[in-house]
C-alpha positions in Angstrom: -21.0 -23.7 3.5 -18.2 -21.6 4.8 -19.1 -18.8 7.5 -19.0 -14.9 7.1 -15.6 -13.5 8.5 -13.8 -9.9 8.6 -10.8 -9.6 6.6 -7.8 -7.1 6.8 -5.8 -5.4 4.1 -2.5 -3.8 6.0 -1.1 -0.9 4.2 2.7 0.0 5.0 5.5 2.5 4.0 8.3 0.0 4.6 12.0 1.5 5.3 15.3 0.1 5.1 15.5 -1.5 8.6 14.5 -4.9 8.9 13.5 -5.1 12.5 11.9 -1.8 12.3 9.6 -3.1 9.5 8.7 -6.3 11.6 7.8 -4.2 14.5 5.5 -2.0 12.5 3.8 -5.1 10.8 3.4 -6.5 14.6 1.2 -3.1 15.6 -0.5 -3.1 12.5 -1.8 -6.7 13.0 -2.6 -6.1 16.4 -5.1 -3.3 15.2 -6.3 -5.6 12.7 -7.1 -8.4 15.2 -8.8 -5.9 17.7 -11.0 -5.0 14.7 -12.1 -8.6 14.6 -10.3 -9.7 11.6 -9.9 -13.6 11.0 -7.7 -13.1 8.0 -5.1 -10.1 7.6 -2.7 -9.5 4.5 0.7 -7.7 4.7 2.0 -5.8 1.5 4.6 -6.8 -0.7 8.4 -6.2 0.5 6.6 -5.5 4.0 9.7 -6.4 5.4 12.4 -4.7 3.5 12.0 -1.7 0.9 16.2 -1.5 0.5 18.5 1.2 -0.2 19.2 -1.0 -3.5 17.7 -3.9 -5.0 20.5 -6.4 -3.9 19.5 -5.5 -0.1 16.5 -8.3 -0.2 19.1 -10.7 -1.5 21.4 -10.1 1.5 18.5 -11.1 4.0 17.2 -14.2 2.1 16.1 -17.1 4.0 15.8 -20.9 3.5 12.1 -21.7 3.2 11.0 -23.0 6.6 13.7 -21.2 8.5 15.1 -17.4 9.3 14.0 -14.3 11.2 11.6 -13.0 8.8 9.3 -16.5 8.8 9.7 -16.8 12.5 8.4 -13.4 13.3 5.5 -14.1 10.8 4.9 -17.6 12.4 4.7 -15.9 15.9 2.6 -12.8 14.8 -0.1 -15.1 13.3 -0.1 -17.3 16.5 -0.1 -14.6 18.9 -2.7 -12.6 17.3 -4.9 -15.5 16.3 -4.9 -14.8 12.6 -4.6 -16.2 9.1 -1.7 -14.2 7.9 -0.5 -13.7 4.5 2.9 -12.6 5.1 3.3 -10.1 2.2 6.3 -11.4 0.4 9.5 -12.8 2.1 12.9 -13.0 0.0 13.6 -17.0 -0.1 16.4 -18.7 -1.2 16.8 -20.0 -4.7 19.2 -22.1 -6.8 20.3 -18.9 -8.8 23.1 -16.9 -7.3 22.5 -13.1 -6.5 18.5 -13.9 -6.7 15.6 -14.5 -4.6 12.2 -16.1 -4.9 9.6 -13.4 -3.9 7.1 -15.5 -2.1 3.7 -15.2 -0.1 3.4 -17.5 2.6 0.0 -17.9 4.2 0.2 -19.0 7.8 -2.6 -20.3 10.2 -3.6 -19.1 13.5 -1.3 -21.9 14.9 1.7 -20.3 13.4 2.2 -23.1 10.5 2.6 -22.4 6.8 -0.5 -23.4 4.8 0.4 -22.4 1.5 3.3 -20.8 -0.4 3.2 -19.1 -3.6 6.0 -17.7 -5.4 5.8 -14.8 -7.9 5.6 -15.7 -11.4 5.6 -12.3 -13.4 8.2 -9.9 -12.8 7.8 -6.2 -13.1 9.8 -4.2 -15.5 9.1 -0.5 -16.5 11.2 2.5 -17.7 9.8 6.1 -17.7 9.1 9.6 -16.2 12.6 9.1 -14.6 11.9 5.7 -13.0 13.7 2.4 -13.8 12.6 -0.9 -12.5 13.9 -4.6 -13.5 12.6 -7.2 -11.0 14.5 -9.8 -13.0 18.0 -8.5 -11.9 17.5 -10.1 -8.6 14.4 -12.4 -8.5 14.0 -15.6 -10.0 10.3 -16.2 -11.2 8.2 -18.9 -9.9 6.3 -21.3 -12.0 3.4 -22.6 -10.2 0.0 -20.9 -10.0 -1.4 -21.3 -6.6 -4.6 -21.6 -4.6 -5.4 -22.9 -1.1 -8.6 -24.5 0.7 -8.8 -23.1 3.9 -11.7 -23.0 6.8 -12.5 -19.5 5.6 -12.3 -19.7 2.0 -10.9 -21.1 -1.1 -8.0 -18.6 -1.6 -6.0 -17.7 -4.9 -2.7 -16.1 -4.9 -1.0 -13.2 -6.7 1.7 -10.7 -6.2 1.7 -7.0 -7.4 2.8 -7.1 -11.3 0.7 -10.5 -11.6 -2.3 -8.5 -11.5 -1.9 -7.4 -15.1 -2.2 -11.2 -16.2 -5.7 -12.3 -15.8 -4.8 -15.7 -17.6 -3.1 -16.7 -14.5 -6.2 -16.6 -12.3 -8.4 -18.2 -14.8 -6.0 -21.0 -14.5 -7.3 -21.2 -10.8 -10.9 -20.5 -11.2 -13.2 -20.9 -9.2 -12.2 -19.4 -5.9 -13.6 -17.3 -3.2 -10.9 -14.8 -2.4 -7.8 -13.5 -4.4 -5.3 -12.0 -2.3 -2.8 -9.4 -3.7 0.2 -7.9 -1.9 1.9 -5.4 -4.1 4.1 -2.4 -4.1 2.6 -0.9 -7.2 4.5 2.5 -8.3 2.8 5.8 -7.7 3.0 6.2 -11.7 1.5 2.7 -12.7 -0.7 2.5 -9.8 -2.3 5.9 -10.6 -3.2 5.0 -14.0 -4.0 1.3 -13.7 -4.3 0.0 -9.9 -8.0 0.4 -9.3 -9.4 -0.8 -12.6 -7.2 -3.8 -12.8 -8.1 -4.8 -9.3 -11.8 -4.3 -9.8 -11.5 -6.1 -13.0 -9.7 -9.2 -11.6 -12.9 -9.2 -8.8 -15.7 -8.9 -11.7 -14.4 -11.4 -13.8 -13.7 -14.2 -11.2 -16.7 -13.3 -9.2 -14.8 -13.3 -6.2 -13.7 -11.2 -3.3 -10.5 -9.4 -3.7 -7.9 -7.9 -0.9 -5.1 -5.8 -2.0 -2.6 -4.8 0.5 -0.2 -2.3 -0.9 2.8 -0.2 0.1 1.4 3.5 0.4 3.8 6.5 0.5 7.4 8.0 0.0 9.8 5.3 1.3 13.4 5.9 2.8 15.0 5.0 -0.1 13.1 7.5 -2.2 10.8 5.3 -3.9 6.9 6.3 -4.1 4.4 3.8 -4.1 0.5 4.1 -4.9 -1.1 3.0 -1.8 -5.0 2.5 -2.1 -5.1 -0.8 -0.4 -8.7 -2.0 -0.6 -11.0 -4.8 -0.3 -13.5 -5.5 -3.2 -16.6 -7.7 -3.4 -17.5 -9.9 -6.0 -19.8 -7.4 -7.9 -16.7 -4.9 -8.3 -17.9 -2.6 -5.2 -14.9 -1.3 -3.2 -15.8 -2.0 0.3 -13.0 -0.3 2.2 -10.0 1.7 1.1 -7.1 3.4 2.4 -5.5 5.9 0.1 -2.0 6.8 1.6 -0.1 6.3 4.7 0.1 3.1 7.2 -3.0 1.8 8.6 -5.6 -1.1 8.0 -8.7 -1.5 6.4 -11.5 -4.2 7.1 -14.4 -5.7 5.4 -16.7 -8.6 5.8 -16.3 -11.6 3.5 -19.8 -13.2 2.8 -20.1 -16.3 1.2 -23.7 -16.0 0.4 -23.0 -13.1 -1.9 -20.6 -14.8 -3.9 -23.4 -17.6 -4.5 -25.7 -14.8 -5.3 -23.6 -13.0 -7.8 -22.6 -16.4 -9.7 -26.2 -17.6 -9.3 -27.6 -14.4 -10.9 -24.9 -14.0 -13.7 -23.3 -17.2 -14.3 -20.2 -16.0 -16.1 -17.9 -18.7 -15.0 -20.1 -21.2 -16.3 -20.6 -19.4 -19.4 -17.0 -19.8 -20.5 -16.7 -21.1 -24.2 -12.9 -20.8 -24.3 -10.7 -22.4 -21.6 
């Protein structure tokens, strides 16, 4: 039986300067650790929201080597955290593109799991246009990891809209989802989709978001939150930078699944 622990969702409004973003992430993780967190999650693109989409390609790193990954390793070790490093632009075989990857570090600063974002965002409307496939190569492997804290499933931002991804991984205790949802799509869909994923998988969910108007002019929705297996929002930060925390209780997972054994009732797999 795993024990209760405190988890933290970190919200940022990342800018165009890599070093400044890393320094701000470190400050927020120090706050999370001071509030008793054993696990902290940074948002998607925490290290860089560039002036143009190709800026992340310019700072891409080979897996296991580079200043972003080194900084994350040191932060995990220094703050004594299990740390989900938002997303890191990793080298891929396709020129001019990156893998948008979540790396989970243990408190010793070692990589315990890696997930490459599978579903790539595309949206046009209300004066906005996004096409992640121009600069990102999709991953191919649904991923979960067993840790001393929890059995963790991974998604990134747009993956939230594809429940079949997480059904492939069920059961798990905790779904981690770093994101940079746009203000437009976030206002309409962010909360209902998050709560649905927690309810249908009867798991805790940590969503760490970008939350404000960025240096490059992009507006992100924010509303980082932690949700329990019954779909209740335990803590939330609407806008701006900061940290929200909540207790993850394995007994509640067992209680919800025991009272309403929906996962066991699945007829189509």
